[in-house]
N, C-alpha and C positions, 0 to 999 in steps of 0.2 A: 936318410938317417945316418951319421957318421958311426955309430956304433950299432950293428945290425943284431947283437943279440939282447941288447935291453934299451928300451925307450927311454929318453931323459926323464920321462913322468915316471918311473917305475919306483918312487919313494912313496911310502904310505901317507906323508903330509900332503902329498899333491892334492889340489882341488879338481875334481872332474866337472866340466862345463858339458851339457848337452844343447846341441844347436843342429839347424839345417846344415846339410855340407855345402862347402864351397869348393871351387875348383882348385883352391890351394891345398886342399886335404886328399886329393886323388893320390898323390905320391906316397902319402902316409897309409892311404887305405890300401894299396898294392901291397906295402910291406906287412900291414896288420893280418891281411889276407893270406899271405905267404908264409908268415910264422905261425900264423894260427893253425894252419893245416899241417905244415912239416913239424912243429914242436909240439902244440897243443892236442894234437889228434893221435900223437903217437903210441899212446896206451890203448888205441881202439882200431887202427888200420896199420897195414904192413908199410914200408917203406916205398914199396913199388905203387900200393894204392895211393899213398900220399903224394908221391910225385906226380902220378896221372892226375889226381885233383888239382894239385897246384898249377898245373901246366893248363888246366882249362881256361884260365884267365891270364894275360900277360901281365907281368910284373913292370907295367910302365904306366905313368899317370895319365895320358892321354886315353887310355882304354877305360880307367875308372872315372875319368871326368865325363866322357861320353855316357856311361851308365847313369849319371845324374840326370841326364834328359829323359832316361826310361824309367826312373824310379825316385820315389820320394827317398831321399838318403838322409838319415839323421846320424850325427856323429858325437862320440863322446871324446872331449880333448883333455889333455892336461899339458900345462905349460905350452899352450898353443899348438900341440901336437895331437894328431887323431891316434886314440889308443884303442878304439873299438868303433863299429858303425853297423847299421842296419839299414837294407834297402826294402821298401815297401811298394807293392804293386797296390795302390789304391783303388783301382778297378776293380780287381778280383777279390781285396781283403787278404792278401797273400804276402808273407814275408819271402822275399827272394833270398836275401843272405842275411846273416848275423854272424859278426866276427868280433875277438876282442883279443888284444895282445895276450900271448900266454901267460906271462908272469902276473897279470892282473886279473886272470880269471878267479871267479869266487868272490869278488869283491862287490856284486852287485851291478855292475857295467851293463852287462848284458840284459840283466832284468829290467833296469831302469830304461834301456833303450827300448825294449818291448812295451813297457808300460806307457812311453810317449806314443809308439806305433799304435797301440790299443786306442788310446785317447784319440788320435786322429782319425782312426777308422769310425770310431762311435759317433763322432762329430760329423763324419760323412754319411751316417745311417746305416753302417754295417752291423750286423748281428753276431758276426763270428770272425776270427781270425785264423789262417791255416798257415802251416809250414811244412816242408820236407826236412827234417832235423836228422843230423849226424848221430852216429852211436854215442858220441861224447855230450850230446845235449839232450837227448831224448828223456833220460831220467830227471834232470833238473826241470824240464818242461812239465812233465807228469806230476811233480811236487807241487807246480803252480796252476794245477786244475787243467791241464791241457789233456785232451783225450786222445789216446793212441788209435789211429783207424787202420793201422797195420804196417806191416814191413813190406819195404820196397828194394829192389835193386837196380842200381844205375851203372851205366857203363861209361867209365872216363879213360879213354887213350888205351883201351884194351884191357883194363882192369874194372872188376866188379865190386862196387861197394854198396854197402849195406845201409840205408837210410828208412826213415819212419814218416809216414803222414801224419800229422797231428792238427786237431782243432781245437780251438777254446772258444767257447760262447762268450759274448762281450755285452755288458750291461752298463747303461748310462748311469753315472752316479751324481745325485745332486751334490752341489757344492755352495 
């Protein structure tokens, strides 16, 4: 991205398209992750905690492209740029990551990515979905009927970060 402070898709009029991730999305995923942690989580974690968290995954396209082989990755795009993504472990029914560009949080992008992930899991016969959610996400998920199974602490680069283990029961809906 030429302007790291705001993606070219930050306007309200931009149409969001949801699809399976492509290799060309990997560089944008790296930026979405970094900015979601460093800016989006600023009200919930210290600067040291956010730096440690952001350094867990490299800010390189190749690292994120390799993750496409490990997880089902869905992206939200605007103007052909990734502005949010979810990585889903379809074998365990677990969300590995869910990140949205900070200036676009609250517009339903994360919710829609979760709905698509839930649909994929239901189609594969899963009856529940799980996630380890950050302090910035836990309240939003609980409003969407996710059950909080407890607080956890994870160590990242010598820093301890609070997160929450959540589960949601899935039901197939006739269409």
